[in-house]
N, C-alpha and C positions, 0 to 999 in steps of 0.2 A: 500494501497499498503505500500509497507515495509522504509524502512529508511537508508539512512548512516549510519555508525559509525563516518564519518569524518563531521565539520562543523563548524562556526566562529557566532557569536553573540555579537555585542555590544548597549550600552543603557545608557547615561547619563539623568540625572534632576540634578535641584534644585528645593528643597518643604519645605517650611517654611525654607527659608534661610540653610536648606541645602543639599547639591550638593553630589552628587555618581555619579561615572562611573563603570559599571559593565562589562568585558570584558571575555567572555566564546569560549574557546578550543578545542575542542573535536578529537579527533583521536582514530584509533584501538586501543584494549584491551579485553583480554578475558572474561576478566567482568568488573563492573562497575568501576571504581576507583578516586575519585573525590579531588581533591586538590586548594586549598588556599593561594593565596600573597596578603593580607590585613592588615592594621593597627592595632598596637598591641589592640590599645582602642579598634575595633567594633569585635574581636576574640568570644565574647560572643552571636556574631550573629550566627556564623560559623554553629551547627546542625538547625537550620531554614534552611538556604543555602541548605543546604547538604536534606532535608526534600522533598524542592521544585525541587530541580532541579532530585532527583532521585524518584519523583512521573513522573516525564518530559519524563524523556532518562533512560534507561535499560542497555546499556552497552556501557563501552568507557574510554578511560584516559580522564579525563573531569580538562580540567585548568583552575581557576578563578580569573581573577585580578581586586581589587578591590581600588577606589580610593577617597577618603572621605575628604572634608573640610567645612568648618562651618561659615557662612555667617551675619548671623543669630544675631541678635542686643540684647547684656544684656547675653552674653556670657561668660565674664568674669567681677569679680569686682575686685575693687582696696581696699585692704589693709595696709593700715601704722601704722606701728611702730613705735609711738608718742617716746614711753620710751629707745627706739634707739637714736631715732633722738634728745632727748637730750641729749643723753649717748656722741653722734657724737658732738653735740656745745659746749658740756661745755669740751670736750676734746679740739676741736679747742682753746677755748680761751685761755683755760691754756694752750697749746706751744705758743700762743700768747704773754702772760706775760712772760711766762716761758725765749722765746728767745729775746723778747723786741723788738720784730713786728710789726709792725699792723696786725690787725685780719678787713682781707678783705671775711669776711664767709659770703656768702647769701644761699640764701635756695637753691639755682640753685647745692649748694655742698652737701646740707645734701641728697634731693632726689635722688642724684647718687650713696651715699650708698650703698654698699652693704647691702640688706635685709630690707632695711626704709623702700622701696616700692615693694609691691609686687602681681602678678596679682595671683589669684583666677580662677579656670575655674567651673563653676556654674554646678550642676549636672545635667544628659540629661536624659529627659525620655527616659532610653531604651525602651520600650514596643514602644512610637511613632517611636522614630529611626528606630527602626527594620522592624517596616509598611511601613518607607518609604522607608528604602534598599529594600524591598523585595516588593515595587512596581517600583521602578526601575532594578532590576532586571528580573521579569515575563518578561517586553519587553523585555532584555536581550534573555531571554530563547524562545520568540515565535519565534523572529528572530533566533537560531539557530537551534530551529526546523524546520521551516520553509527551513532551508540553507540544513538540512538533510531529510526533503519531497523530495525536487527538485535533490538531486545527488541521494535518492534512485529510481525517478521513472526511471533514467538515466540507472542503473543498473540491475532497473526490466526488462526493455523491453530486453536488452541484456542478461539476463539468461532465459526470454522467448522464447528468441530467439533461443538458445541453447539449453532450454527444448525441442523445438519440432522439431530441427536434431536428435536427438536422441531418438522423437516417433518415426517420418520421419525412420530412421535406423530402428527401430526395427519392425516396422511392414513391412520393407523390408526381414529382420531376418526372422519373420513368419511366411511369404508366403517360404518361403526357409526350410524350417525345415523340411517338410514333406518328401521331397526327398530328403534326409539324406540318409537313410535308404535305398530308392533304387537305388541310387547311389552306397550306398557301397555293397547290392548286385548283380548289375552286376558286380562290380570291382573285389567280390569277385568270383563269374563264372568263368572269363576272364580266373583270375590267375589258378584256379582250372581245368579248358578245357586245358593250356598250360599247366601244370606240369604231369594230367593224361596221362597213356598211352595205357591204353583201352578206350572204348566208356561207359562206366560203371562208373555214376558221382549219390553220393548218394542226392537226391535230400533234402531227408528232414533234412539230417544235415546240408544240408546250410541253408535252413530254421529257424535251431536252431540256427546257427550261427547271422545269421543277427535279427532274433529275440530281440536274445541278444545286438546286438551292439545297435539296435535299445532302446534297454531301457535301455543301458547307455550311448548313445549320447540323448536321448529326452530332451531337453529344454522348456517344455510345460511352466513348474513350474517356472524358470528362468522369462520367456515371463510374467507372468502372474503377476507376484511382480514386474518387471520391470515396467510393466503400468504400474500399481499401486501406483508405487513410484513415476513416471514420471507424473500423476495426484495430488498427494499428494505435489507434490515441486511446479506446478501453484498454486495450491490452499493458499500455503501459501505464494507465493509473493502477491498473490490475495487482498488476506482480513487477514492476519498478521501483523502487523505494526513490531514487535520487535519477527521476529520468525529464527533469525542466526545462534542460535546455536539447535536449530530444523533443518532446511539445515544441518550443520553440519554433524547431524546424520544419517541424508534422502543419502545426495551423498556417505558416506560410503557402506549403505544397495546398494544404485545404482549399484556402484563401485564392491561390492562382488557379485551380480548377471550381471554383466556385464560380470568380469572375469571367473565366473563358466560356461556360457556359451557361451567365449570362449578355455576354458579350453573340455567342451564337446563336439562340435559340428565341428567334421570330416569335416570342405568344409570350400578353401579359399576364399567364398565371404564372408560365414557369417564372417570368421578371420578378411577379410576386413570392415567388419561391428563396429565389436568391436574393431577395431586400432578405428575408427572415431567418436565411440560412447565414447569410452574413453578422446579421445584426448578434445572433446567436453566437457566434462565431468570435463576434468583440470582444463578448464576454469572458469566453473559456481565454480567452488570449488574459484577458485584465489577468485572471484566476491563475494560471500560470506565471506569473510574475512574481507571485508567493510561493513559487513550488520548488523543493532544493532537488 
């Protein structure tokens, strides 16, 4: 079943003290275009994320928002610069003696001094962190795919209905088509009878004219091809989940055949049916723009 290009999926979770949240938004686009907004420290994971998404989604503009927090114990280690602390202490003592004031120096003063105590982030296991992130991303992907399938089902029902309308109109055109040269012959005979001044009428000439017209206005081939296209469209909708581009091309071919039928068939009823078929096809074209 076909899938819509629009969708949304969100997932979040904490694994081993690592919190990830993924939000995926998808809108219409001619090709697959994936962009990310995520912390700089996670950018080494981008290719892995792209591969996961491209394996699941074939077309659309995909925006991925990633949030990350680490609550794991032992993420940081404390570094004390003892040499720098001693320098600060000696400096405070020297200033107290020089200014002749009491030295009220305490450890709390020293640890507040710049760079005496620093926190250093411990190096993460990038492979493990990537696996944790991907497990959360997979859940978000499953959700957006589910939404795209649900929306695609609605699109499929609408397109199938309109495609069936075209098929019904085409059957009526096919039934009328053989009558077109017959009606032309009758009109031609009537016009020639009106303008001929004597009783002689060249029946052979009329038959030749009718035969030429019948050949020019024959739409048998166009009907056969359009029938085939209608069947192909239904097959794509029912059996191909990523068929948007194929449908684009197929609709162009259907439009070409319908236009040719309209231009060749000199019949008011067929012309009306052609207008209705083009109207239904245009509605299908608009829906196909939403299909992955």
